[in-house]
Each structure stands twice: as C-alpha cells, then as structure tokens.
C-alpha positions in Angstrom: 114.8 36.9 102.7 115.1 34.9 105.9 112.3 32.9 107.5 113.7 33.7 110.9 112.9 37.4 110.9 110.1 38.9 112.9 108.2 41.9 111.6 105.9 44.2 113.6 104.1 47.4 112.8 103.4 50.4 115.0 101.1 53.1 113.7 102.0 56.7 114.2 99.3 58.6 112.3 99.7 62.3 111.7 96.0 63.0 111.5 93.0 62.5 113.7 92.2 58.7 113.9 88.7 57.6 112.6 87.3 54.6 110.8 87.6 56.0 107.3 91.4 56.9 107.5 92.5 53.7 109.3 91.2 51.0 106.9 94.8 49.9 105.8 96.2 50.1 109.3 93.3 48.0 110.7 93.7 45.6 107.8 97.4 45.2 108.5 96.8 44.6 112.3 94.0 42.3 111.7 96.1 40.2 109.3 99.0 39.9 111.8 96.4 38.7 114.4 94.5 36.2 112.2 96.6 34.9 109.3 99.6 32.5 108.8 102.8 33.8 107.4 102.4 32.9 103.7 99.0 34.5 103.5 100.1 37.5 105.6 103.0 38.3 103.2 100.7 38.1 100.2 98.0 40.2 101.7 100.4 42.9 103.0 101.9 43.1 99.5 98.4 43.7 98.1 97.5 46.2 100.8 100.7 48.2 100.2 99.8 49.1 96.6 98.7 52.6 95.9 95.8 51.5 93.8 94.5 49.6 96.8 94.8 52.6 99.1 92.9 54.8 96.6 90.2 52.1 96.3 89.8 51.8 100.1 89.6 55.6 100.4 86.9 55.6 97.7 84.8 53.3 99.9 85.6 49.8 98.6 85.3 47.2 101.5 88.5 45.6 102.5 87.0 42.1 102.0 87.5 42.7 98.2 91.3 42.5 98.8 91.4 39.2 100.6 93.5 36.6 98.9 92.7 32.9 98.3 93.7 30.8 101.3 93.0 33.5 103.8 90.6 32.6 106.8 88.1 35.2 105.5 85.6 34.7 108.3 88.1 35.1 111.1 89.7 38.1 109.3 86.3 39.9 108.8 85.1 39.3 112.4 88.3 40.7 113.9 88.5 43.6 111.4 84.9 44.6 112.2 85.5 44.4 115.9 89.0 45.9 116.0 88.5 49.3 117.6 90.5 52.5 117.1 91.9 52.3 120.6 94.7 50.0 119.5 95.8 52.5 116.9 95.6 55.3 119.4 97.8 53.2 121.8 100.3 52.8 119.0 100.3 56.4 118.4 100.8 57.2 122.0 103.8 54.8 122.4 105.3 56.1 119.2 105.2 59.7 120.5 105.7 59.3 124.2 108.1 56.5 124.4 109.9 56.5 121.1 109.8 60.4 120.9 108.6 60.4 117.3 106.6 63.3 115.9 103.1 62.6 114.6 103.5 60.7 111.2 107.2 60.3 111.6 108.6 57.0 110.5 111.3 54.9 112.1 112.8 51.4 111.9 113.6 49.6 115.1 115.9 46.6 115.2 116.3 44.4 118.2 114.1 46.9 120.2 116.5 49.8 119.6 
C-alpha cells in the first residue's frame, strides 16, 4: 500500500531451466527492466493469474498479455534477448547463498 516499497524477484526453480518453462519468470524480469511502476504492477497482476500461466504453457506468446501503456517494443526486444543465464544465476544465488532448496520460497526484508 506504500509507494515507498521496493520489490524484487529471485527465481529458484525446482526443475531444469529451459525456454518453455520460464516464460513467466522471463516476463517478470523483463517487465522489471523495461516498464514504469504503474504498468509493471498491472502487468504482474495479469501474469500472476492461473489462466495466464496455462495459456503460456499451451504456447500463447507473451505479447498477447501486454497491457495498454506498456512500451511494447522495448519489452519484446528485451524478452527475446533475455537469456536463461540470469535465471540460472538467481537459482544459484538462492541455493548457494540463501541455502534454499530447489523450488523453496522465501521472503526477504531489508536483505535478511
């Protein structure tokens, strides 16, 4: 409820990372990198819906879920060039530094 909160996402997948099973994670990371706060919030709300996940898993392109006001070109260019290495780095950080098990979730506050 505060405009003074910062949110970040670290991915800690439990399965082997590939293009097909990282569409939502790559969409979230791309949105954080390319969109302003109001568009980011709306887009993340849309991506977090179960029907969106099912549709993406069935092969729907993520561009279908972009919302009005988003910088579509910037988003699509970044999404298409965002490699899997960033998600693998997140996974390694979660497991090696934070000592999380694969797929385990956690909430960090003030870096703790």
